[in-house]
N, C-alpha and C positions, 0 to 999 in steps of 0.2 A: 792753716790758710784756709779760707772758707769753702765750702760745698760747692759753690756759684764758681769762685777763682778755680777750683781742681776740673769742675766740667769743662771751663773754657777753654784751661790748657789743655785737657786730655782730650777733647773731642771737637770743638770747634773751632780754634786756631787751627790743629791738625788738616782740618777738612778746608781751611781758608788756604794753607801753604800748598796743597795739591791742588788746588783751583777746583774743587768738589762738595762746596760749599752748598750749593743749589741741590744738591743730592744726601748731603751727610754732613755731622757734626753736631743736627739739633733735632729736637721734636716740632716739626709742623706741617701744616696738609700740604701733601707733595712729593715728602722726603720721602726716604728707605723706612723708616720707622724702626731702626737696628737700634739696640738698647738689650744694657743690663739692669735686671732685678735686684737689690741687693739687701741685705737684714741691717739692721743697726749697726751689727760689730763690721760690716762693709765687705759680707763674703756674700759671694754670687750663688743666688739663689736659681734665677733662670736667665737665658739667654733668648733675645728676638731677631730674627733676621728677615729684614722687610716685612715686619709684622707679624712673622711665624713663629712658632716655638721652637727652637733649636737644640734647645738645652736646658733640663730642668734636675737640678741639683738636689731635689727633696728624697729625690729615690732613684736607686740605682737602676731598677727596671726602665723605669722613662727616660732615660739620660739622651738616649736619642729619637727624634720625633722620625718613624719612617716616613711621613709625607714629606718632610721637608727633605730630607736624604734622599729620597727618589726626585725631589725635583733638581737638586744638586748634580745629580747624575747625569740628569734628561739635557742639563742646562749646558754641561763639559763638552 
């Protein structure tokens, strides 16, 4: 399976099924900018939620982004 097909099956199609494709499922202007950066071995290196770094797998000390965590708590 190509990467394009895998991304469509794992991102855009679920967003369409849930009726939120206007907000999630792909990267384009006006959408949430939720995405994962992977390396050539498909291992997650970092995760962004609404364009904000939420996880950085390169350093144990930087796993949690305090600004992101604070925002999650404030919005709960």
